[in-house]
Structures are given as C-alpha cells and as structure tokens.
C-alpha positions in Angstrom: -185.0 -70.0 -97.2 -186.0 -70.2 -100.7 -188.8 -72.6 -101.3 -189.0 -73.4 -104.3 -162.3 -103.7 -108.3 -164.2 -101.8 -104.5 -162.0 -102.9 -101.3 -159.0 -104.4 -102.9 -159.0 -104.8 -106.9 -161.5 -107.5 -108.1 -162.7 -108.4 -104.4 -166.2 -107.0 -104.4 -168.5 -107.7 -107.4 -171.4 -105.3 -106.2 -171.6 -103.0 -103.0 -174.6 -101.0 -102.4 -174.1 -98.7 -99.6 -177.6 -97.3 -97.8 -176.8 -94.5 -95.7 -179.8 -93.1 -93.6 -179.7 -90.0 -91.2 -182.5 -90.7 -88.7 -183.7 -88.5 -85.7 -183.3 -90.8 -82.6 -185.7 -90.1 -79.8 -184.0 -91.2 -76.7 -186.2 -92.3 -73.7 -185.4 -91.4 -70.3 -186.6 -92.7 -67.1 -188.9 -89.6 -66.7 -190.5 -90.4 -69.8 -191.5 -94.2 -68.8 -191.5 -95.0 -65.1 -191.3 -98.6 -65.9 -187.8 -98.1 -67.7 -185.4 -98.6 -65.0 -182.2 -98.3 -67.1 -181.4 -96.6 -70.5 -178.6 -98.0 -72.5 -176.6 -95.3 -74.6 -176.7 -95.6 -78.3 -173.5 -97.3 -79.8 -172.4 -98.3 -83.0 -174.1 -101.9 -83.9 -173.9 -104.2 -86.6 -176.6 -106.7 -87.7 -176.9 -109.0 -90.8 -179.0 -108.2 -93.8 -181.9 -110.5 -95.1 -180.8 -113.1 -97.4 -182.7 -111.5 -100.2 -180.3 -108.3 -99.8 -177.1 -110.3 -100.2 -176.4 -109.9 -103.9 -173.6 -111.5 -105.8 -172.9 -110.3 -109.2 -170.2 -111.4 -111.6 -167.8 -108.8 -112.7 -166.3 -105.8 -111.4 -169.4 -103.7 -111.1 -170.3 -101.4 -108.2 -172.8 -98.7 -107.1 -173.1 -96.7 -103.9 -176.6 -95.4 -103.0 -178.2 -94.2 -100.0 -181.5 -92.4 -98.7 -182.2 -90.1 -95.9 -185.4 -90.2 -93.5 -186.4 -89.1 -90.2 -187.3 -92.3 -88.0 -190.9 -93.0 -88.2 -191.7 -90.2 -90.5 -192.2 -92.0 -93.7 -194.2 -95.3 -94.2 -192.4 -97.3 -96.8 -195.0 -99.9 -97.3 -197.5 -97.5 -98.9 -199.9 -99.0 -101.2 -199.2 -97.5 -104.8 -203.0 -97.9 -105.6 -204.0 -95.7 -102.6 -201.7 -92.7 -102.3 -204.0 -90.8 -100.0 -202.2 -89.3 -97.0 -198.8 -90.2 -98.4 -196.4 -87.4 -98.0 -192.8 -88.3 -99.7 -189.7 -87.3 -97.8 -188.1 -84.3 -99.2 -184.9 -84.0 -97.4 -186.0 -82.1 -94.3 -184.8 -82.8 -90.8 -186.3 -81.2 -87.8 -184.3 -81.1 -84.5 -185.7 -79.8 -81.3 -181.9 -79.0 -79.9 -178.6 -78.8 -81.4 -177.3 -81.7 -79.7 -179.8 -84.2 -80.9 -178.8 -87.5 -82.1 -178.9 -88.3 -85.4 -178.2 -92.1 -86.8 -176.2 -93.1 -90.0 -177.0 -96.6 -91.4 -174.5 -98.2 -93.9 -175.4 -101.4 -95.4 -172.9 -103.5 -97.4 -174.7 -105.6 -99.9 -171.8 -107.6 -101.1 -169.8 -110.7 -100.0 -166.8 -108.8 -98.8 -165.8 -106.3 -96.2 -165.2 -102.7 -97.3 -164.2 -99.6 -95.7 -166.1 -96.3 -95.9 -165.5 -92.7 -94.6 -168.7 -90.6 -93.5 -168.5 -86.7 -94.0 -170.7 -84.0 -92.9 -170.9 -80.4 -94.1 -172.9 -77.6 -92.4 -173.7 -74.7 -95.0 -171.0 -76.3 -97.4 -168.0 -76.3 -94.7 -167.2 -79.6 -93.1 -168.7 -79.8 -89.5 -167.0 -81.9 -86.4 -169.4 -84.7 -85.2 -169.0 -87.4 -82.5 -169.7 -91.0 -82.9 -171.5 -92.1 -79.6 -169.9 -95.1 -78.1 -166.5 -94.5 -80.1 -164.8 -91.4 -78.9 -165.4 -88.5 -76.8 -163.7 -86.3 -79.3 -165.2 -84.4 -82.3 -163.9 -85.3 -85.8 -164.5 -84.0 -89.5 -164.4 -87.9 -90.5 -165.4 -91.4 -89.3 -163.7 -94.3 -91.1 -165.4 -97.9 -90.5 -165.6 -101.2 -92.1 -168.8 -102.8 -92.9 -168.8 -106.7 -93.5 -170.4 -108.0 -96.5 -174.0 -108.7 -96.0 -174.3 -106.5 -92.9 -175.8 -103.3 -91.8 -173.9 -100.7 -89.5 -175.9 -98.3 -87.5 -173.7 -95.2 -86.4 -175.3 -92.9 -83.8 -173.8 -89.3 -83.6 -174.0 -85.7 -82.4 -172.9 -82.6 -84.3 -170.6 -80.2 -82.9 -173.2 -77.6 -81.1 -170.8 -74.8 -81.0 -171.6 -74.6 -84.8 -175.4 -74.6 -84.4 -177.8 -72.0 -82.9 -180.7 -73.1 -80.7 -183.1 -71.7 -83.4 -181.6 -72.0 -86.9 -181.8 -73.2 -90.4 -178.9 -74.7 -92.3 -178.0 -77.0 -95.3 -176.5 -80.2 -94.1 -174.7 -82.2 -96.4 -173.9 -86.0 -95.8 -171.5 -88.0 -97.9 -170.0 -91.6 -98.0 -167.0 -92.2 -99.9 -165.6 -95.8 -100.2 -162.1 -97.3 -99.9 -160.7 -94.1 -98.3 -157.4 -95.8 -97.6 -156.9 -96.7 -101.5 -155.4 -94.4 -104.1 -156.9 -94.1 -107.9 -153.4 -94.2 -109.1 -152.8 -97.6 -107.7 -156.3 -98.9 -108.2 -158.0 -98.3 -111.5 -161.5 -99.3 -110.4 -161.6 -96.4 -108.0 -161.2 -93.7 -110.9 -165.0 -93.5 -111.0 -167.8 -91.4 -109.6 -169.8 -94.2 -108.4 -167.3 -94.4 -105.8 -169.1 -91.7 -103.7 -172.5 -90.5 -102.8 -174.1 -87.7 -101.0 -177.6 -85.9 -100.4 -178.0 -82.5 -99.2 -180.7 -81.8 -96.3 -182.6 -78.9 -95.0 -181.7 -78.8 -91.3 -184.0 -76.9 -88.9 -183.2 -76.5 -85.3 -186.0 -75.2 -82.6 -188.0 -72.6 -84.2 -185.9 -72.5 -87.3 -185.3 -69.3 -89.1 -183.6 -68.1 -92.3 -181.1 -69.9 -94.0 -177.6 -68.1 -93.0 -175.4 -68.8 -96.0 -172.7 -66.9 -97.7 -172.7 -66.4 -101.1 -169.8 -64.1 -101.4 -167.5 -66.6 -102.7 -169.0 -65.8 -106.3 -167.0 -66.9 -109.3 -167.6 -66.1 -112.7 -167.0 -69.1 -115.2 -164.5 -68.4 -118.0 -167.1 -69.3 -120.6 -170.7 -70.5 -120.6 -171.9 -72.7 -123.6 -174.7 -75.0 -124.5 -174.2 -78.4 -122.6 -172.4 -80.9 -124.7 -173.1 -83.9 -122.6 -174.8 -84.8 -119.4 -171.7 -84.8 -117.1 -172.5 -82.8 -114.1 -168.9 -82.0 -113.0 -165.6 -83.0 -114.7 -162.4 -81.9 -113.4 -159.3 -82.3 -115.9 -156.0 -83.8 -114.7 -154.2 -83.2 -118.1 -152.8 -79.9 -117.7 -150.2 -79.5 -120.3 -151.3 -77.1 -123.2 -154.9 -77.4 -122.0 -157.1 -75.7 -124.6 -160.2 -74.5 -123.3 -162.0 -74.9 -126.6 -161.7 -78.9 -126.2 -164.9 -79.0 -124.4 -165.8 -82.4 -125.7 -162.4 -83.7 -124.3 -163.1 -86.5 -121.5 -160.0 -88.5 -121.1 -157.8 -87.9 -118.1 -154.9 -89.1 -116.2 -155.3 -90.9 -112.6 -151.9 -88.9 -111.3 -151.0 -85.3 -110.9 -147.4 -84.5 -109.9 -146.9 -81.0 -108.2 -144.1 -79.8 -106.1 -144.6 -79.3 -102.2 -146.5 -76.2 -101.2 -147.3 -75.0 -104.8 -150.5 -73.6 -106.1 -152.3 -76.3 -108.5 -154.7 -75.0 -111.1 -157.3 -77.2 -112.3 -159.9 -76.7 -115.1 -163.4 -78.0 -114.7 -166.6 -77.8 -116.5 -170.1 -78.2 -115.6 -173.3 -79.3 -117.0 -176.8 -78.2 -115.4 -180.3 -77.3 -116.5 -180.1 -73.5 -116.1 -182.8 -70.7 -116.3 -183.9 -70.5 -119.8 -185.4 -67.1 -121.6 -188.4 -69.1 -123.0 -191.0 -70.4 -120.4 -191.6 -73.9 -121.7 -189.1 -76.5 -121.5 -189.4 -80.0 -122.8 -186.8 -82.6 -121.7 -187.1 -85.2 -123.1 -190.8 -85.4 -123.7 -192.4 -83.8 -120.4 -191.9 -80.6 -118.9 -189.3 -80.2 -116.2 -190.6 -79.0 -112.7 -189.4 -75.3 -112.6 -187.4 -76.3 -109.2 -185.2 -78.2 -111.2 -183.9 -75.6 -113.0 -180.5 -74.9 -111.8 -180.5 -71.0 -110.8 -176.9 -71.3 -109.1 -174.5 -74.2 -107.9 -171.7 -74.8 -105.3 -168.4 -76.7 -105.9 -166.5 -78.4 -103.0 -163.5 -80.3 -103.0 -161.6 -82.9 -100.5 -158.1 -83.7 -100.6 -157.3 -86.8 -98.6 -161.0 -86.6 -97.3 -160.3 -83.1 -95.7 -162.0 -80.0 -97.4 -159.8 -77.9 -99.3 -160.0 -74.4 -100.4 -160.8 -73.4 -103.9 -159.5 -70.0 -105.0 -158.9 -69.6 -101.3 -162.4 -70.0 -100.1 -164.2 -73.0 -98.5 -166.4 -73.3 -101.5 -167.2 -71.9 -105.0 -170.7 -70.0 -105.5 -171.7 -69.6 -109.1 -174.9 -67.8 -110.2 -176.5 -69.1 -113.5 -178.2 -66.4 -115.4 -181.0 -67.0 -118.3 -179.6 -68.2 -121.5 -181.3 -69.6 -124.7 -179.7 -73.1 -124.1 -181.7 -76.2 -123.0 -178.8 -76.8 -120.6 -175.5 -75.0 -120.0 -172.1 -76.0 -119.7 -169.8 -73.5 -117.5 -166.1 -73.8 -118.0 -163.7 -72.5 -115.4 -160.6 -73.2 -113.1 -159.7 -73.2 -109.5 -156.8 -73.3 -107.7 -155.5 -75.5 -104.8 -152.8 -75.3 -102.5 -151.0 -78.7 -102.2 -149.4 -79.8 -98.9 -146.1 -79.5 -98.0 -145.4 -83.2 -97.1 -144.4 -85.2 -100.0 -146.9 -88.1 -100.7 -150.0 -89.4 -102.3 -153.2 -87.3 -101.6 -156.5 -88.4 -103.0 -158.7 -85.5 -104.7 -162.4 -85.6 -105.4 -164.8 -82.6 -106.0 -168.7 -82.7 -106.1 -171.3 -80.0 -107.1 -174.4 -78.9 -105.6 -177.1 -77.2 -107.9 -179.6 -74.8 -106.3 -177.3 -74.5 -102.9 -179.4 -71.9 -101.7 -182.8 -73.5 -102.1 -185.1 -75.4 -100.0 -185.6 -79.3 -101.1 -188.6 -80.6 -102.9 -189.4 -83.9 -104.0 -188.0 -83.2 -107.7 -184.6 -81.8 -106.3 -183.9 -84.0 -103.4 -181.7 -86.4 -105.4 -178.0 -87.8 -104.7 -175.4 -85.3 -105.6 -172.9 -85.7 -108.5 -169.2 -86.0 -108.0 -166.1 -85.7 -110.2 -163.7 -88.8 -110.7 -161.4 -89.5 -108.0 -157.4 -89.0 -109.0 -154.2 -88.9 -107.1 -152.1 -85.9 -106.3 -148.4 -86.9 -105.7 -146.4 -84.1 -103.8 -142.8 -84.3 -104.6 -139.5 -82.4 -103.8 
C-alpha cells in the first residue's frame, strides 16, 4: 500500500451522530481463571452525559463521527505536552478476519432518529453480522437511537471476503432517516445527512493492498475548480449544457421508465497534482499527501450499492495541471429497477483511494445531495 427537519420534518433541531469502530478484545475463561462466564456482546443503549444533550432552535443538523481502536489513543492528552502522543490515522489491525468490531452511534438531540450503517471493503459493499441481533449476514443495519442516548453495535465482517493475512480499504458510513425520501422531505436534500470515513484495515501479517483500478473513467472535461463542492450530481437533465459548470440548482425528483438506463452528469472539485512544486492554500503550504492523485466515486440506490457504467465504482486518475485545484466534469449511467416506486439516491467521493491514511488525509468523506428517483410504468 502506498504511504503517502431529521426524523420527521421539524422534529429534531440538532443531531450529532458519533460512529466509532472499535476493536473489541473478547476475554475467555482461559485468559482469566477467575472468570466463570463470558457474556456475548450485544447491542446496548446508554444515556449520554447531560452536557451532550444539546437543544438548538431551528432546523439545523449535522452528522459527525470518528473512528479509533479501543484503548489505542488517549483522548485526554495534555495539549501543553504532546510528547508520546500519537494521533489515530485510521488504521485498524485485526488478528483474525472474524475479530469483533464495534460501532458506537450517539444521538445528541431530544428526539429519536433512525440510521443505517453501511460497510465497504475495497469499495464494494461487504456483508456483516450484528451480534445478538441475527445469525445472518447483511449489507446494511437499520436501527433507531433515542435522543440523548448512545448505541453500541458489535459486529463481525463476513470472513469469506477476507484473507488471513491481507490489507484492505474499509469504508464505514452512517446515513440518517433511510426510510424517508428527499422528494417528500425537503430537509433531507443536504449532504449533511450522511458521513463516512475510509480506513486502512490490516489482518494478520497484512500485505499489499489488493485493489482493482481497472474501472478507469476519463472525465469529459477537466477545468480549474470553480468552487469547493467535492461532488455534485445534477438532476436537471433536460438540455443539460456541460459548459454551465457553475450551475448548482437541482431537483429532488427524477422520473424514469422502469428498467431504463439513467445518465447523470456530475462534477468534482479536488486539489490535484500541480506542475509547480509549491502550493499555498490559503496561507500555508498544503501537506503533499493532501493532493489528490486519484479518486473513487460510489453510489447507493435505496441504500444498496449500484453499478456506475456497469462497474461497482468509478476510478479516476488525476494528472498534473497548472490549476490550484481541478474540477472534473463527467457522466455516469445507472440501470433503474423494474419495480415502480420511489428510490433514494446518493453518491460519494473518496480522494486518494489507493493511498494509505495519514493525519492530514484521515478526514470525513464528501457526499452528493440526496434525491429521489421515481420509476414509472
């Protein structure tokens, strides 16, 4: 590997979701002879401290989450003494493929909300099993969290997709209100109703990252970036003019006939490689690993991964330019279902998808706006 408004409309004023993937060390009776019984991990709910139960007037909303390995990082470090402090940079080390992970989601609001947890291995969704909930593996887990409470979700990845010694990219995401549709609830039409983080996952002795970059797609055009929106997918398809890059209005609903191909224009904005050596943005030099040499685009339809141009994801290489940052304009096609009805769409972008994480690059991912696709007869 290279190193480098929520819930029902107006019901929730602020919701902050904290999702933590933690490696759980399961104690066995052989480890400690004084332990006579080991209770299996199950989904548990605990109240948050009163200081975290925030109420804000208005329809504001945010999703935030961080990831650590249990006990790896000391969050109570002294800012005046950073000696020995090692920031977590998104690396998860497992001894075996079926080691237990734990997701922790905190609802810092006064109202119950629903979430859906999704996991991707090398940018393709992977089944996982939530312990104490089901014996079956699934590619999603939908769950409610009461306002002011935290939910701990122990789970294991499907080991059929993992080697005993291997290195992977593990992408974890949480989405809010999966049962609602943007066309019916305007407040969902925002990229703040989703968040995700991309991890380096090492199992056993690790090894080289086995990632296919054969899904290459050349953008239709590459220009100097016009704004800071990392990914925007248009839904106004009639007479779309690719020269109108600045166009940012959109519609929450797209109608398409059953089983048809739907072509969607998109634009990305990233800080790409530059022919000049020094880059200042805005007043300080950017760490070289922040420069995006490539990116991956994935998409979900009704919370299941959908193929783009017939492939699980799109991989795009960014060549050197004279631009401070670059915008790629392109199009991808999806095949809509045969069953008429509403389907929720969202896409997301992962810069430097083949690189190892660093302190500068281990940051939340960027998403497009949600919108609804209506399949009609």
